[in-house]
MIFIDREN-151807 format. One record per residue (C-alpha): x, y, z. Coordinates in steps of 0.02 Angstrom, whole numbers, plus 50000, padded with zeros to 5 digits. Example, Ala and Ser with C-alpha at 12.3 -4.5 7.8 and 13.67 -1.06 7.14 Angstrom:
residues 2
<rec u="50615" v="49775" w="50390"/>
<rec u="50684" v="49947" w="50357"/>
end
This chain:
residues 312
<rec u="49982" v="59145" w="50903"/>
<rec u="49928" v="58957" w="50898"/>
<rec u="49820" v="58911" w="50744"/>
<rec u="49637" v="58870" w="50794"/>
<rec u="49656" v="58684" w="50735"/>
<rec u="49800" v="58666" w="50862"/>
<rec u="49775" v="58607" w="51048"/>
<rec u="49922" v="58613" w="51159"/>
<rec u="49837" v="58511" w="51311"/>
<rec u="49708" v="58391" w="51332"/>
<rec u="49619" v="58513" w="51457"/>
<rec u="49582" v="58629" w="51309"/>
<rec u="49509" v="58485" w="51199"/>
<rec u="49317" v="58478" w="51193"/>
<rec u="49235" v="58302" w="51232"/>
<rec u="49246" v="58192" w="51081"/>
<rec u="49086" v="58216" w="50962"/>
<rec u="49110" v="58060" w="50877"/>
<rec u="49245" v="57938" w="50802"/>
<rec u="49411" v="58011" w="50730"/>
<rec u="49553" v="57932" w="50630"/>
<rec u="49706" v="57964" w="50726"/>
<rec u="49899" v="57962" w="50697"/>
<rec u="50015" v="57971" w="50834"/>
<rec u="50201" v="58003" w="50849"/>
<rec u="50346" v="58116" w="50881"/>
<rec u="50352" v="58179" w="50699"/>
<rec u="50526" v="58271" w="50723"/>
<rec u="50570" v="58339" w="50554"/>
<rec u="50396" v="58298" w="50475"/>
<rec u="50500" v="58213" w="50347"/>
<rec u="50432" v="58110" w="50195"/>
<rec u="50395" v="57967" w="50301"/>
<rec u="50297" v="58071" w="50418"/>
<rec u="50199" v="58145" w="50281"/>
<rec u="50154" v="57985" w="50208"/>
<rec u="50078" v="57932" w="50383"/>
<rec u="49981" v="58096" w="50391"/>
<rec u="49913" v="58082" w="50220"/>
<rec u="49857" v="57910" w="50245"/>
<rec u="49772" v="57958" w="50411"/>
<rec u="49691" v="58101" w="50297"/>
<rec u="49639" v="57976" w="50165"/>
<rec u="49555" v="57857" w="50289"/>
<rec u="49464" v="57995" w="50374"/>
<rec u="49387" v="58050" w="50205"/>
<rec u="49332" v="57867" w="50161"/>
<rec u="49253" v="57855" w="50333"/>
<rec u="49171" v="58027" w="50339"/>
<rec u="49254" v="58079" w="50497"/>
<rec u="49384" v="58197" w="50556"/>
<rec u="49570" v="58176" w="50552"/>
<rec u="49683" v="58201" w="50700"/>
<rec u="49864" v="58195" w="50749"/>
<rec u="49941" v="58178" w="50918"/>
<rec u="50115" v="58228" w="50945"/>
<rec u="50231" v="58310" w="51076"/>
<rec u="50306" v="58486" w="51080"/>
<rec u="50468" v="58427" w="51152"/>
<rec u="50555" v="58265" w="51120"/>
<rec u="50507" v="58119" w="51237"/>
<rec u="50678" v="58077" w="51266"/>
<rec u="50719" v="58245" w="51345"/>
<rec u="50632" v="58168" w="51482"/>
<rec u="50659" v="57984" w="51467"/>
<rec u="50845" v="57998" w="51435"/>
<rec u="50895" v="58186" w="51450"/>
<rec u="51079" v="58146" w="51437"/>
<rec u="51048" v="58055" w="51267"/>
<rec u="50914" v="58169" w="51189"/>
<rec u="50940" v="58198" w="51000"/>
<rec u="50950" v="58381" w="50942"/>
<rec u="50780" v="58430" w="50866"/>
<rec u="50759" v="58441" w="50675"/>
<rec u="50615" v="58563" w="50698"/>
<rec u="50548" v="58682" w="50816"/>
<rec u="50365" v="58660" w="50886"/>
<rec u="50310" v="58807" w="50776"/>
<rec u="50390" v="58739" w="50622"/>
<rec u="50317" v="58567" w="50661"/>
<rec u="50147" v="58619" w="50684"/>
<rec u="50146" v="58721" w="50521"/>
<rec u="50224" v="58572" w="50417"/>
<rec u="50098" v="58451" w="50482"/>
<rec u="49942" v="58574" w="50457"/>
<rec u="50003" v="58593" w="50276"/>
<rec u="49969" v="58419" w="50239"/>
<rec u="49783" v="58450" w="50287"/>
<rec u="49765" v="58359" w="50454"/>
<rec u="49605" v="58416" w="50531"/>
<rec u="49657" v="58439" w="50713"/>
<rec u="49832" v="58437" w="50790"/>
<rec u="49858" v="58404" w="50972"/>
<rec u="50034" v="58438" w="51040"/>
<rec u="50064" v="58382" w="51216"/>
<rec u="50217" v="58426" w="51324"/>
<rec u="50300" v="58259" w="51365"/>
<rec u="50319" v="58255" w="51545"/>
<rec u="50345" v="58127" w="51700"/>
<rec u="50161" v="58084" w="51706"/>
<rec u="50162" v="58024" w="51524"/>
<rec u="50328" v="57937" w="51545"/>
<rec u="50259" v="57845" w="51695"/>
<rec u="50096" v="57800" w="51620"/>
<rec u="50058" v="57617" w="51577"/>
<rec u="50032" v="57596" w="51388"/>
<rec u="49865" v="57521" w="51404"/>
<rec u="49807" v="57658" w="51500"/>
<rec u="49874" v="57785" w="51373"/>
<rec u="49772" v="57688" w="51238"/>
<rec u="49615" v="57679" w="51325"/>
<rec u="49607" v="57840" w="51423"/>
<rec u="49691" v="57960" w="51295"/>
<rec u="49679" v="57889" w="51119"/>
<rec u="49509" v="57807" w="51143"/>
<rec u="49434" v="57901" w="51283"/>
<rec u="49493" v="58084" w="51274"/>
<rec u="49526" v="58091" w="51081"/>
<rec u="49387" v="57979" w="51023"/>
<rec u="49506" v="57871" w="50910"/>
<rec u="49422" v="57724" w="50822"/>
<rec u="49561" v="57702" w="50691"/>
<rec u="49742" v="57729" w="50742"/>
<rec u="49886" v="57741" w="50629"/>
<rec u="50068" v="57742" w="50677"/>
<rec u="50230" v="57712" w="50608"/>
<rec u="50338" v="57547" w="50639"/>
<rec u="50451" v="57631" w="50768"/>
<rec u="50324" v="57715" w="50884"/>
<rec u="50351" v="57669" w="51065"/>
<rec u="50246" v="57737" w="51208"/>
<rec u="50211" v="57714" w="51393"/>
<rec u="50317" v="57655" w="51550"/>
<rec u="50481" v="57580" w="51499"/>
<rec u="50433" v="57608" w="51306"/>
<rec u="50319" v="57443" w="51316"/>
<rec u="50202" v="57512" w="51204"/>
<rec u="50226" v="57481" w="51022"/>
<rec u="50142" v="57440" w="50859"/>
<rec u="50120" v="57252" w="50918"/>
<rec u="50035" v="57304" w="51078"/>
<rec u="49919" v="57415" w="50993"/>
<rec u="49870" v="57276" w="50867"/>
<rec u="49832" v="57166" w="51017"/>
<rec u="49738" v="57300" w="51099"/>
<rec u="49635" v="57341" w="50948"/>
<rec u="49538" v="57169" w="50946"/>
<rec u="49482" v="57193" w="51124"/>
<rec u="49450" v="57378" w="51137"/>
<rec u="49352" v="57396" w="50971"/>
<rec u="49466" v="57507" w="50870"/>
<rec u="49562" v="57479" w="50711"/>
<rec u="49747" v="57490" w="50699"/>
<rec u="49859" v="57515" w="50548"/>
<rec u="50045" v="57520" w="50544"/>
<rec u="50126" v="57629" w="50406"/>
<rec u="50273" v="57550" w="50312"/>
<rec u="50434" v="57656" w="50310"/>
<rec u="50470" v="57770" w="50154"/>
<rec u="50631" v="57751" w="50052"/>
<rec u="50706" v="57872" w="49945"/>
<rec u="50843" v="57814" w="49823"/>
<rec u="50867" v="57645" w="49926"/>
<rec u="50877" v="57750" w="50096"/>
<rec u="50755" v="57720" w="50234"/>
<rec u="50677" v="57890" w="50285"/>
<rec u="50697" v="57913" w="50475"/>
<rec u="50737" v="58061" w="50595"/>
<rec u="50890" v="57965" w="50658"/>
<rec u="50946" v="57960" w="50478"/>
<rec u="50918" v="58132" w="50444"/>
<rec u="51014" v="58187" w="50601"/>
<rec u="51163" v="58069" w="50542"/>
<rec u="51166" v="58153" w="50366"/>
<rec u="51170" v="58322" w="50439"/>
<rec u="51301" v="58274" w="50562"/>
<rec u="51402" v="58227" w="50414"/>
<rec u="51371" v="58387" w="50317"/>
<rec u="51263" v="58289" w="50199"/>
<rec u="51136" v="58419" w="50188"/>
<rec u="51075" v="58373" w="50007"/>
<rec u="51045" v="58198" w="50067"/>
<rec u="50952" v="58269" w="50219"/>
<rec u="50839" v="58376" w="50107"/>
<rec u="50795" v="58228" w="50001"/>
<rec u="50732" v="58131" w="50154"/>
<rec u="50652" v="58289" w="50231"/>
<rec u="50571" v="58338" w="50062"/>
<rec u="50631" v="58510" w="50093"/>
<rec u="50803" v="58587" w="50147"/>
<rec u="50845" v="58592" w="50320"/>
<rec u="50819" v="58757" w="50412"/>
<rec u="50908" v="58854" w="50535"/>
<rec u="50855" v="59026" w="50605"/>
<rec u="50968" v="59150" w="50687"/>
<rec u="50955" v="59342" w="50737"/>
<rec u="51095" v="59448" w="50657"/>
<rec u="51214" v="59520" w="50790"/>
<rec u="51372" v="59628" w="50769"/>
<rec u="51526" v="59522" w="50742"/>
<rec u="51705" v="59594" w="50706"/>
<rec u="51669" v="59641" w="50523"/>
<rec u="51817" v="59552" w="50457"/>
<rec u="51726" v="59489" w="50306"/>
<rec u="51702" v="59671" w="50250"/>
<rec u="51885" v="59702" w="50240"/>
<rec u="51903" v="59558" w="50112"/>
<rec u="51761" v="59589" w="50012"/>
<rec u="51645" v="59459" w="50088"/>
<rec u="51525" v="59537" w="50218"/>
<rec u="51433" v="59419" w="50320"/>
<rec u="51287" v="59419" w="50437"/>
<rec u="51335" v="59341" w="50608"/>
<rec u="51186" v="59240" w="50673"/>
<rec u="51154" v="59208" w="50851"/>
<rec u="51048" v="59049" w="50883"/>
<rec u="50858" v="59074" w="50915"/>
<rec u="50818" v="58907" w="50949"/>
<rec u="50889" v="58731" w="50978"/>
<rec u="50875" v="58648" w="50803"/>
<rec u="51017" v="58531" w="50743"/>
<rec u="51167" v="58630" w="50666"/>
<rec u="51252" v="58533" w="50519"/>
<rec u="51429" v="58487" w="50531"/>
<rec u="51562" v="58630" w="50515"/>
<rec u="51599" v="58682" w="50340"/>
<rec u="51552" v="58794" w="50200"/>
<rec u="51373" v="58776" w="50124"/>
<rec u="51274" v="58844" w="49978"/>
<rec u="51108" v="58904" w="50059"/>
<rec u="50953" v="59010" w="50025"/>
<rec u="50923" v="59151" w="50146"/>
<rec u="50743" v="59212" w="50185"/>
<rec u="50736" v="59396" w="50248"/>
<rec u="50597" v="59442" w="50375"/>
<rec u="50480" v="59512" w="50239"/>
<rec u="50499" v="59344" w="50140"/>
<rec u="50622" v="59393" w="50008"/>
<rec u="50750" v="59253" w="49972"/>
<rec u="50925" v="59270" w="49921"/>
<rec u="51063" v="59154" w="49866"/>
<rec u="51201" v="59146" w="49985"/>
<rec u="51344" v="59036" w="50061"/>
<rec u="51370" v="58993" w="50256"/>
<rec u="51514" v="58959" w="50353"/>
<rec u="51490" v="58855" w="50509"/>
<rec u="51645" v="58840" w="50630"/>
<rec u="51777" v="58922" w="50721"/>
<rec u="51873" v="59024" w="50575"/>
<rec u="52043" v="58941" w="50608"/>
<rec u="52128" v="59059" w="50481"/>
<rec u="52109" v="59203" w="50601"/>
<rec u="52133" v="59099" w="50763"/>
<rec u="51951" v="59100" w="50798"/>
<rec u="51892" v="59006" w="50952"/>
<rec u="51704" v="59046" w="50969"/>
<rec u="51593" v="58938" w="50850"/>
<rec u="51512" v="59054" w="50721"/>
<rec u="51362" v="59046" w="50609"/>
<rec u="51408" v="59177" w="50462"/>
<rec u="51309" v="59197" w="50310"/>
<rec u="51359" v="59296" w="50149"/>
<rec u="51214" v="59343" w="50035"/>
<rec u="51257" v="59343" w="49857"/>
<rec u="51243" v="59520" w="49773"/>
<rec u="51156" v="59589" w="49930"/>
<rec u="51172" v="59776" w="49985"/>
<rec u="51104" v="59826" w="50154"/>
<rec u="51108" v="59817" w="50335"/>
<rec u="51041" v="59660" w="50426"/>
<rec u="51083" v="59689" w="50605"/>
<rec u="50939" v="59642" w="50719"/>
<rec u="50849" v="59547" w="50599"/>
<rec u="50809" v="59368" w="50607"/>
<rec u="50855" v="59262" w="50461"/>
<rec u="50798" v="59093" w="50405"/>
<rec u="50937" v="58987" w="50315"/>
<rec u="50896" v="58837" w="50197"/>
<rec u="51040" v="58721" w="50168"/>
<rec u="51047" v="58665" w="49992"/>
<rec u="51232" v="58580" w="49975"/>
<rec u="51399" v="58568" w="50061"/>
<rec u="51543" v="58652" w="49962"/>
<rec u="51689" v="58605" w="50079"/>
<rec u="51756" v="58573" w="50246"/>
<rec u="51819" v="58711" w="50362"/>
<rec u="52008" v="58724" w="50361"/>
<rec u="52151" v="58845" w="50396"/>
<rec u="52228" v="58949" w="50253"/>
<rec u="52405" v="59017" w="50263"/>
<rec u="52328" v="59196" w="50268"/>
<rec u="52183" v="59316" w="50224"/>
<rec u="52232" v="59325" w="50039"/>
<rec u="52223" v="59132" w="50018"/>
<rec u="52064" v="59139" w="50111"/>
<rec u="51997" v="59275" w="49994"/>
<rec u="52040" v="59165" w="49846"/>
<rec u="51957" v="59019" w="49919"/>
<rec u="51800" v="59120" w="49958"/>
<rec u="51791" v="59183" w="49777"/>
<rec u="51789" v="58998" w="49719"/>
<rec u="51652" v="58965" w="49851"/>
<rec u="51550" v="59104" w="49789"/>
<rec u="51555" v="59044" w="49620"/>
<rec u="51516" v="58868" w="49657"/>
<rec u="51376" v="58928" w="49768"/>
<rec u="51310" v="59028" w="49622"/>
<rec u="51320" v="58882" w="49502"/>
<rec u="51212" v="58785" w="49621"/>
<rec u="51080" v="58909" w="49659"/>
<rec u="51073" v="59009" w="49503"/>
<rec u="51117" v="58884" w="49371"/>
end
């Protein structure tokens, strides 16, 4: 169910009743840089005594612009809207990026959509925001248009954490290398993956490590193969420490890529449930062992390492 302060098309949006402070961007991941952008927008709106608004996209624009080179998403639309609304933004407009938006001249997008349809009188963006036909729209163009069109434009500087500039691209790179702890620092929270528990071959039960075999429920980026310390949220909201293996299980000649999670100290059946997995740290890469006995010994060490990380 879509929250009341989320609009998913311009047709649903009532005519503007007055000026707003607007931020615009893709916001994939809603990382610390995005949060700074949203918080600045909210602060400016309070100073001016007007509503705050964010314009974003439900799909990644590159899924239309360069579909063969579109990055995997860091967040689903549902998670993105939840995270953006948590900042206190007044109204969230989430458009489906399509060919009409791709072909629109950037000046038309500013005049017709940002100023006309949304009522923006202050626009805030990040330094890497591009829009309009050929990506010709950018902060420099917004600055040029502001003088002639009577609105104010502000460009939010990037945020850095421990000397690393926060960006969706950098976070994807960290996850692709298995650096989930770094990704969590840049996101401001652990990366999340959801999956529905389906019946597996139950091999883990025979060696004392029963696992929930997760089938994907969305297209969110999956970290590099390996074993991770994770926190697992059950459908009712209860959380458990755990460890997760991503990969093909080379010790048992696996060929299918699996997402298997073992909940520390958990007793019960989870088949059919949808679990949320939050990646805390990487324990090791995936590798082949001489046999099940050697694998079992390593899993015991992995469980101890996960417990130290998650339980102290």
